[in-house]
N, C-alpha and C positions, 0 to 999 in steps of 0.2 A: 545591480550585479552586472558588471561589464562583460561582454562576450557571451552572455547567456542567450542561447538560441535553442529552439526545439522545433522539430518537424511534426506539427499537429496532424493527427489522422484519427477519425472515428472508426473503430473496427470491432468486430465481435471476437469472442474467444477462439472460435474455429480458425479465423484468419491470423491470429496472433501466434508468434513463435516464442517471444520472451515476455514474462510477466513479473512485475515487482509487486510486493505486498508490504504495506505498512500497517502496523496494528499495535494496540495497547496490550502489553504482555503481563500485567500484574495479576490477572486472574488465571489460575492453572487450568480451569475448565475451558476458558476461552482460548488458551494457548493450545490445548488439545484439539479444539475445533479448527483452529488455524492449521495445525499440522495435518489434520484429516483433509482439509480443503486443498492444501498444498499437494498432498499425495494424489487427490482427485485430478488436479491440473497436470501433475507429472504423468499420471496414467494416460492423459490425453496427449502425451508427448510434448508438453510445454516445458520450456526452460524457466524455472521459477527461482527467484531470490526473494527472501523476506527479511524484514527488519522489525523487531519488536521492541517497543519502548517499555522499560521497567522504571516506574516512578520510585526508585530507591537510590541511595547514594552511589552504589557501585554494583555492577553485574556480578552475581555470585560466581566464584571460581568454578570452572568446569562447564559452565552453561554455554559459552561460545565455542562450540566444537566444529563448526562448519562455515565456510565462506558463503555458502548459499543460504544459510539460516543463522542470522546473528541478532544480538540484542544490544541495546545501548541504554545508559542510565543517566542520572543527573550529572555524573562525573564527566560525561561527554558533551555537556552543554556549557556554553560560555556564560558570562555574567548576566546576559539578558535572555537566556533560555534558548539560544540558537545552537543546534547540534554542530559540533566542530571537530570531530575525529576523522582520520584519513579513511577508515572503512566506510564511514557515513558519506564522506565526500565522493568516494568511488560509487556508492549506491546511487546517489542523486545524479551523478554524471552518466550513469548507464542509460542508454536510449531504449528503455523497455518499449515494447509495442503497447502494453497496457500496464498502468500502475493502479492497483487497488488500494485506496486509503480506507482501511477498516477501523481507524481510530474514531474518536468522537470529537466534534468541533472544539470542545474546550481544551483539548490536549495540544497546546502550542508547539511542542517539539515535533509532533507528527505533521502539524500544519506547515511548519517551516520546511520540512523535507518535501512535502507534496508541492509546495510553491516553488521550490528550487529544482525539482526533478525535471530531467530532460525527456521524460516519457512522452511518447506520441499521443497517448490517450489516457487522461487522468480521470479516475472514477471514484466518487465519494458520495457521502450522504448529502441530501439537499439541505442547504441552509442559505437563505437569500444573500446574506452578507458575504458568503464565500463563493457566490455564483461564478466569478471570474477565475477561480482557482481550478475548477474542474471542467472537463469536456462533456462528461456524462454525470448527472446527479440522480441518485436514487432516493425516493421518498421513504425515509425511515428515521423517525426522531430518536433522540438519545435514550429513550426508554425501551426501545426495541432490543431484544436479545440478539447477540452476535450470530447465533445459528440462523435466525430469521433474516438478518441483514445479508449474510453470506448467500443464503438460498435465493432471495429475490434478486440480489445483484448478479449472481451467476446466471439465473434464468433469463434475466433481461439482457445480459451481455451475450448470451447464446443466440437470442432472437435478433439483436440489433444488426441492421444492415445485412440480414441473411439473404443470400442470393437464391432466387427461386428458379428452378429448372422447369421449362415449359415443354 
């Protein structure tokens, strides 16, 4: 990708102003968990944008109601599975302070977006073969439920690089 640059910085949630979230949106229970987490971050005065991947032919009508919370589907992927719509391009070009990838490593569309993102700090689940993709990796295998992954990721990212006052 020519012209691709990003300013890497490891930071905790407190020091971040903008947060991007990528996640798998096929499970309604997990979508509700993501919405709840997004509200938690917004209550902390964070600017949050999210992009959920629906593994269906097309996003159902009426689902994409907000620029800050969007979905994409198989329709937005090119022939080899790379997301290619303008709103997706806008998302990956946004220089978030932190990008949370709450997808699972087998979901290539989300992996593409994480790899292309200009976010300063990329956070995702630990998997050795994707170690170069993330700046911070959380130990949570694919069998862990999303609520667990959100909780340990949030807790770790609150403690990371915490400034102590003496």
